[in-house]
C-alpha positions, 0 to 999 in steps of 0.5 A, a space after each residue: 500500500 505504500 507508506 503513510 503520512 499524517 497531515 494535520 492542519 492548523 485552523 482558526 479557533 474563535 471564541 476561547 477555543 484552540 486548535 492544532 496544526 500537526 504533522 506527525 512523523 510516522 514510523 520508518 520516516 526517512 531522514 530529511 536531507 539538507 537539500 530538500 528538508 520540505 519533504 517528509 517521507 515523500 510528502 511535501 506541504 507546499 501551501 497552507 492558508 487559514 483565511 478568516 473573515 469576521 463580519 459583525 462577530 460572525 466568523 467564516 473560516 476557510 482552511 486550505 492545504 496543498 500537498 504533493 506526493 514527491 515519492 515513487 509510490 502511493 501514499 496516504 495523507 491524513 487531513 486532521 483538524 480541530 475546530 471549536 465545539 461551538 462551530 458548525 462545519 459548512 463545507 469540505 472538499 478534496 481536489 486531486 489532480 484537478 478532480 474535486 470530491 465534495 462532502 455532502 451534508 445530509 440527515 443522519 439516516 440519509 447519510 448512513 444510507 449513502 455511506 452503506 451504498 459506498 461500502 457495498 462497492 468496496 472497502 472504506 476508511 472511516 472518519 474519526 470524530 472526537 471532542 476535546 476540552 474545547 475542540 472537536 476533531 475532523 479527520 479524513 484521509 486519501 491515498 494519492 499516487 506518486 507525483 499527484 497533488 491534493 488540495 484539502 479545503 474545510 469551511 466552518 462558521 461560528 458566532 464569536 462570543 464576547 467575554 470580559 469585554 473582548 472577542 477572542 481568537 485563539 490559534 494553535 500554531 504547531 506545524 512540526 514541519 517546514 511549509 514553503 508557503 505558510 499564511 494566516 490571514 484574518 480580516 475583521 469588519 465591524 460596522 460599529 468601528 473597532 476600538 482595539 485589536 491585539 495580536 500576540 504569539 507565545 512562540 514569537 521570537 525577536 526575529 518573528 516579532 515583525 512578522 505578525 502584521 496588525 492594522 486597524 482603522 475605523 471599521 476594518 481590522 487586518 492581521 497576517 502572519 506569513 513567515 518565510 522558510 528561513 524564519 520558520 527554522 529553529 536555527 539557520 541550518 535546522 530543518 525543524 520548525 520553531 512554530 510551536 505555540 499560541 497566536 491570540 487575537 482579541 478585539 472589541 468594537 466602539 460603543 456609543 449606544 447600548 445596542 446596535 441593530 443591523 438589517 440586511 436582505 430581510 433579516 436583522 441582528 441586534 447586539 446589546 451590550 450597555 456600558 457604564 452601568 453600576 453593578 447589581 449587588 448579587 446574592 450568591 450561594 456556593 453549593 459544594 460537593 464534599 463527598 469522598 470522591 472529591 478528596 485529594 486534588 479536587 477539594 484542594 483546588 476547590 478551596 484554592 478557587 473559593 479563596 480567590 473568589 472571596 478576594 473578588 466578592 464586593 461588599 454589597 454582595 451577600 453570600 453563603 456556603 452549603 456543603 453536601 456529603 452524606 449530610 448537608 452542612 451550612 456555613 451560616 444559617 442565612 445569607 450574610 453581607 460580604 463585610 471585611 470581617 465576614 470575608 475573613 471568617 469565610 476564608 477560615 471556613 473555606 480552609 477547613 473544608 474537607 471531604 466525607 461521606 456520599 453524595 446528597 446532591 438533592 439535599 444540598 441544592 434544595 437547602 440553597 433554594 430555601 435559603 434564597 427564598 428566606 432571604 428574599 421573603 425576609 428582606 435580608 437582601 436588596 430588592 434590586 439584586 441578582 440571585 445566583 446558585 453555583 453548584 459544583 459536583 464530581 459525582 452522581 447523587 446517591 443519598 436522599 432523592 437520587 433519581 435525576 428526573 425527580 431532582 430536576 422536577 423538584 428543583 425547577 418547581 422550587 426555583 420558579 424562575 426566580 434564580 439562575 442555576 449554574 452547574 459545574 461538573 468536576 471531571 468525567 464521573 458526573 452525569 453531564 446531561 442531568 446537570 445541563 438539563 437542570 441548569 437550562 431549565 433554570 435559566 443557567 448553564 452547565 460547564 465541565 471542569 476538567 481535572 487538571 493542574 488548572 482546575 482551580 483557574 477554571 473554577 475561578 474563571 467561571 465565577 469571573 464571568 458571572 461576578 458582575 451582573 449589571 441588569 436583570 430581567 432583560 427583554 428585547 421586544 420586537 413588533 410581532 406583526 413584523 417579525 417572525 422566527 425570532 431567537 431568544 429575546 429575554 434574559 435573566 441577567 446581563 453580565 458586564 463584559 458580555 453581549 446579548 445577541 438577538 436575530 430574526 426574520 422579517 415577515 415582509 422581506 421589503 420592510 425598510 425599518 425596525 423599532 425595538 423596545 428594550 427593558 431591564 432592571 438595573 441597580 438603581 432603577 429600571 432601564 427602558 429605551 427604544 432603538 430604531 434602524 432602517 436598512 439604508 443605514 445598514 447598507 451605508 455601513 456595509 459599503 466595503 463589500 470586499 469584507 462581506 461574505 454572502 448573506 452573513 446576517 441570514 446565516 448568523 440568524 440560522 446559526 443562532 436559531 439552530 444552536 438555541 433549538 438544540 439547547 431547548 431539545 435537552 429539556 424537552 419531551 415528546 411532541 415538543 422535542 420532535 417539533 424542535 428536532 424537525 425545525 433544527 434539522 430543516 435549518 441545518 440542511 437548508 444552510 449546510 451545517 453539520 450539527 448533531 442532527 446531520 452528517 457530512 458524507 465524504 466520498 473518496 476516490 480510491 481503488 473502489 468508491 469509499 466514503 466516510 461520515 463526519 458527525 458533530 459530538 456534544 458535551 453530554 451526548 451518548 456517542 461522544 466517540 465514533 469510529 467506522 471502518 467496513 468492508 463490502 462483505 459486511 453492513 456498516 457498523 458503528 461503535 458507540 460509547 456511552 456518556 463519557 464517564 471515564 474510568 479504568 477497569 477490569 471485568 469479564 474474563 478478564 478484560 482490562 479497559 484503560 481510559 485515555 480521557 485526553 484522547 476521548 478513547 480507550 485501550 484494552 487488553 486481556 490477561 490469560 492466566 490459570 485459575 487460582 492465580 492472584 494478580 496485582 491490580 493496584 499498588 500505591 506505596 505512598 497511600 498504602 492502597 493495594 488491590 489484588 484479584 484472584 482468578 477462578 475458572 469455569 466449572 469444567 474445562 472446555 476442551 474445544 477452547 484454546 484458552 480457558 475462560 477465567 474471571 475474578 472470583 475474589 478481590 482484596 482491597 487494603 489500606 496498609 496505613 489504616 490497617 483496613 482490609 476488604 475482601 469481596 467475593 460473589 457471596 459476601 463482603 468482609 471488612 477487617 478493621 484492625 481486630 474488628 471484622 464485619 461481614 455482609 452478604 449481597 442480599 443486604 442494602 448497606 451504607 457504612 461509614 467509618 473513619 477512613 472507610 465508606 461502603 455502599 452495597 446495592 443489593 445484588 448489584 454492586 458496591 461502592 468503596 472508598 478507603 482513605 483519601 485515595 480513589 473510589 472503587 465500584 465492584 459489580 456482581 455478575 450472577 449466572 443461573 445457579 445450575 449453569 453447567 459451565 459458568 460461575 458468579 464473578 466480579 468486575 472492578 471499576 476505579 473512580 478518581 484514580 488520579 488521587 493515587 500517587 505517581 508511584 502507583 503500579 500494577 496491571 491497572 495502577 500503572 495507567 492511572 496517570 496520563 499516557 499518550 499514544 498515536 494510531 497509524 496505518 488503519 486497515 481492514 483486519 480479519 474481522 471486517 467490523 474490527 480494523 487493525 492498526 499500528 499503535 505508537 506507545 512509548 516509542 514502541 510499535 504495537 499491533 492493535 485491533 479496533 474492537 469493544 469491551 463491555 462496561 457492566 457498571 450501569 447494566 450488570 446484565 447486558 453491559 454497554 459496548 466501549 470502543 477501544 484499541 485492543 493490544 494482543 498477547 496479554 498486553 505485551 508492549 503496553 504493560 511494563 514487563 510481562 504479565 507474569 510479573 504481576 502474579 503475587 502470592 496472596 490477596 493481602 
């Protein structure tokens, strides 16, 4: 098939997102010659351009990459880009030797049918879609002949959001290879006029300082970055690129009035961002999860963030803290004013916050609502003030009311639209869909806090966004007899540095003007004014036609409408949800947007017709990762993953699943060892935690099987520092705490809390165990028919919060508890048409892997859920340290 090159394209990342342009060097890469250091393994990227046009905050971005195969054999090139989660892809094409192969956007089902039609004609290479922290990935590959040229072109659009008084573009510049003609060009046109424009790069050396060109005058802004070949080099004679870092562009517009109204071709957009208004006092309740799973770094970072937030709370504000573990605790019985004395006392309280127990989320949030109700009813807070609830949790409710639908219903009924609820989900163990639905139903939003070294900064950054409310109960009213299909036009709060955007369609396309009434409640009095605009004024403002891309206001309206319809779907049910879906789908198809309701099919020109599907993932969607690769002999098959709650586990006979959250993916391997063997799963000398598992076999030997099935029939979890040992079998759970011994059966429903130990037994299903301040473990009970002639009952182990264990942690599972990385190359059909083979680069080693899936039984012990993963053969050889027999230990403890 020839060699392969992975080509990733840098792209523009508006509105606090990021992207990478990466050329990954594949195995057996030929050393660059000094005569031609532009060619890597026969492939030259001779032209690359990112062209962005921003008109009235709406960004239209085109990424173009031109590649030539300088080798003497066919080579496969991967076009791999990351784009903002909030962006919609609108077009993609490949042009090979003058012939263009476009991507077609269709309804998901229709796209699947077209995909299967292409599959029936030959093998197809799949397109991987995965979402990262703020980005999602678009990947497509094509095999090109020697001497052939290919041009990739991807277009996406996005409405830039205003944060902290500025619109921001974030560009990750990391080519890892010299590019003969490399260029970034950004043109900004704002009818209100540009008040400031900044551009800086973390990779900019003194020699590159003057390469970033920035100019702005009145309505136009222009930024370009076009380094020469020599300017890209790390040194005069080097063939490596020094372009490795971030290019950040920020700008804002002139604001002589509180709003700006624009009318073009029967559509309007209304921007509202008043300045110089006094801030509203705010009443803010922080509801913090202190359950055992928050121990370690999570609670430390939460304390750190809260201390910094206390430094920013204003004296006119009122606040309080509510903590929920198994029980609910409050700092004060009511909201109190943020006086210097009270803030000092609050800092002492925050420093003392520690973890304990389970997760009584319902009790915590209802306590916060009751406290706000009492404060307003008792006139303890100003009448003109903004009331906000911020809840932080890293898990799922398991004390009190734990049904998430019931919690959502009770919370909505209790808030009654009076307060704004913001839900922050710490890590991957949360039910993000639940948090998002509950927040949206109460005029707020949900956000994931990623478990990393900057988690405290993420928490503080979110608070900063809502720290300065200027208006509440804002309404922008438009004449109903003149306007149709209007986007959201009422808002609970307007925050300083942000912007409200409303768009709509005129019933009469020839209408010349529009009058809008704006109302809101400020700190001192009500805000009310009327604004008027006619299309001639807008036309005059848009005379510089070279900066305008097509019907941009209509597309802005469509983008905003689809975004809000999809948001409404989250909390909708039945017929309402069906109607919202139909409306969003119709607009997605009309305006050629890849949304969660549509897919783009790329048909590829290879030996046989090939096609790949691009889908748009969402933060809380059920299929956050999909991979497709099929042959003509089998129907198209999709690997879907469940809600992304990341863990590392071992289950089945025995299947190990290693989560790699930063790649939104997983690695799997099996261990084949004899019954009776005890395997070291986790061993952390720093915390004293060990987990070992003893294997059992089937009731009788299967003479037809080359490898006999084995399962974990006994698990031993210990904390040597606390002298605690927990033994779990399919029959009973035994706890040895010093000299005291306690035993339960799986017929019991148990909630046990002792010093250093929390145990919950869900009758005949599973148990949750936390020992000390380390990770938590979920053990799933698998029961078979007692008279089954072959199989026995067995156990599965799942770890949560594994990052709380030390860097010294080892074992078959423990060695993977800290970040790992891998690269997948050379994907090709395997022996099973549904399971492609590939080469994995891991720790500079090449491993043969197969795309498959393993079962996650944590939520459904009977049937399980398929988890897609890359399977490493031969007892994890090359993946695990040493060989698998190194992990056989004498006993459970």
